[in-house]
N, C-alpha and C positions, 0 to 999 in steps of 0.2 A: 511174464514178465512186460509187455506191452498193459495187460491189466491197471499193474501197480505206478506204472509210469502215468498211466489214462486218468486217474484217479488222484497221483497226484497232484497233478498238474488241472488237474479243476476243481482240485480246493483252492489254491493258489489260484486261478482266475476267480470263484471268488472269494476269495479273502481282499483281491486288490478292485472289487465292483463295489463291495460291498455287501452280497448281496446270501440270501440264506442259501443252506444246504440241499431244499431242492431244488435249488435251480440247474437245469438243464449243463449250461458253464458248456456244451460241448458235446461233440458225436463220434462214436467208435464203435462198427458194428457189434463185434461180439455184450457189449456191455446196453449200449442202448438200443437194440430188436428186442422186441416182446416177445414170447409166443404165437405163432398163428401170422404175424407179422406182414406184412408187404413187402420184403425184404429190398425187389428193385425198384419199389413207390418210398421206398423211406431213403433209403440212402441218394437217392436223384434230386428226394427232396432236402437231406443235409447239403448235397454239392448248391443245390439250387440258392440255398438260404444263409449259409454260413457267412465269417466274415474273414475270417483268416484259418487257411488249409496250412498244415501240418503235415506233410511228408520224410517218414521215417527212411534215411534213404540209406539200398545196401545191393549189393549184386544183385538177388534176389528181385529188389522190391521193381527196380528196372526193366525185368524181364517178363515183369508182369503186365499180360494185358490189362487187367484189374484197375490195377493202378494206374496204367498209360491213361484209362479212360478216367480215372475221379482226376485224375491230370488236367487233362483236356480242358474236363468238362469244365472249371474252377479257372483255368489261366481265359475261356475262354468269357468267362463272368467279368476278367480284369481285365480285359480287350477291349469289351462297351465303357467300362468304368471310366477307360483313358479319351476316349472315343467322346464319350459325354463331358467330364469334366477335362480336360487334356492335362490331366494329373497322372501317371504312373504311381500306385499302391504295396506298397513292398508286403503285402498280403499273405503270399503263398511263399510258405519258408522250410527250403528244405535243409530237415537236418540230418545229420548222417548216425546210423542207427549201428551199421558196423561199416568204416573208413571204406569208402570209395569213390569214385571221378561221377560226377555227372555226364551226360547224353552231351556231345558238341554241340548239339542244335538247342540245347538251353543254358546255356553255360553263357547267355543274359541276367536271367535270375541268380542275384548276391549266394552264396554258400557260406558261408565266412560271417560272422557279428562280434567287431570289439567288444562287445560288453559281457555276452556270455561264456561264460568258464571256459580258454580255449582247451583244454586238452577231454572237450566233448567233439570237438571238432579233431584231435588229435587220436585219439582213441575210439573213439561210436562210443554213444551213451552206451547198448547193448554191455561190453568191458565194462562201465564208470558206474553201472549199476549193480555189477558182478562185486564190484572189488571195496572191500572196505574203509581199503583207503582213500576211495576217490565219493567217500560218502557226503564229506564240505562240502566236495566240487558237485555234485549232485545236489544236494538239496539250494547253493546257490544256483545254482542254474534251473530249478523250477521257480522260485520265487520272480529270476531274471524274465525269463519270457513269460510266466503268465504278465509280468507288467510292461512286455512288448505285446502280449495280445492283446491288453485293454485297450493301450495306447492307440496300435494300429486299427484296429473296430472304431475305433470315437475319432480320429481321424480321419478315417477313408473310409465311407462308409458304400459297402460294396452295392449294388442295385442286386434286387431279389433275379430271381428267372425263373419259368417254370417246367418242372422235371422233365417236359415234352417228352421222347423214346423212352422204350427199356431199356433197362440197364444194359443190356447185353449188344442196342443196336450203335451204343452210345462211340462214336469216334475219339482214338486215344493217343497221348502225344508220345512215344517211345518209336521207337524203329519198330519197324518189323520182324521176329522172329526166325532166327534161318531154320529154312524147309528139317523135319523129320526124315533120318531115313530108316527108324524103326518105333514104335513102340516104347520101345525104352530111350527114346531119344527126344520124343513127344514128351513124355513127361518130364523130364527132366528141361525142357526150352521151356515146355507153359506151364507151372503149376497150378493152373486154373481147368487144365485139360478136363474132360470127363463129364465125372460125376461130381466131381467137388465144384457146384454151381454157386451153393453158400456163402458167404464169404467166415473163412476159418481160417483163425488165427492164433494156434497156438502151441507152438512148436519155436526150437529157435533163431527161426529165418524165419519169422511172422512176416504179412506182406502189413504193415499200421495202414489203416487208413482212419486219418483221425481230422474233425471239423473241427474248429473254433467257433463259438457262437461270438 
């Protein structure tokens, strides 16, 4: 379902920019990474060059060290932009994949929008996509969101940053996870623990990694 959302949004961004179908217009690890590619390097490059960052928020998202690293990497670029221009860029967009609260120390970022359909913020994008009665709301949401991404990227050109350290070494933005009591608790607390090192998002509780160009 994440890939469907990504492709729908990417097509609308291309239309809003007036670009061809081969315009990348975004990065999602499970779509954009090629076989044999260095996923750490490509993700860090995307984080260092994208102009808009979409965080599809859920309880699992804010429990993920990897998602916290991505959020922090882009937030650091926004801080540099603010120092250079004395302007704040609304380029980090927290969208509700499932209804959830934003961690208290991140609530200075606006997490609603009067232009986008309210049902997405009330129900969560996952539910809106699953139910046919919200089809028109979903289509409107994609079109409005694509326009917002293109407008934001044009108005606020965020300076690129070099990839830097390996992805696993990046700092992360979310609070430390509780110390696990046993192996079973560890698997629940940290979905990125153990062998699952390469990004994998193909279950109902995906941890989305979208980076808009």
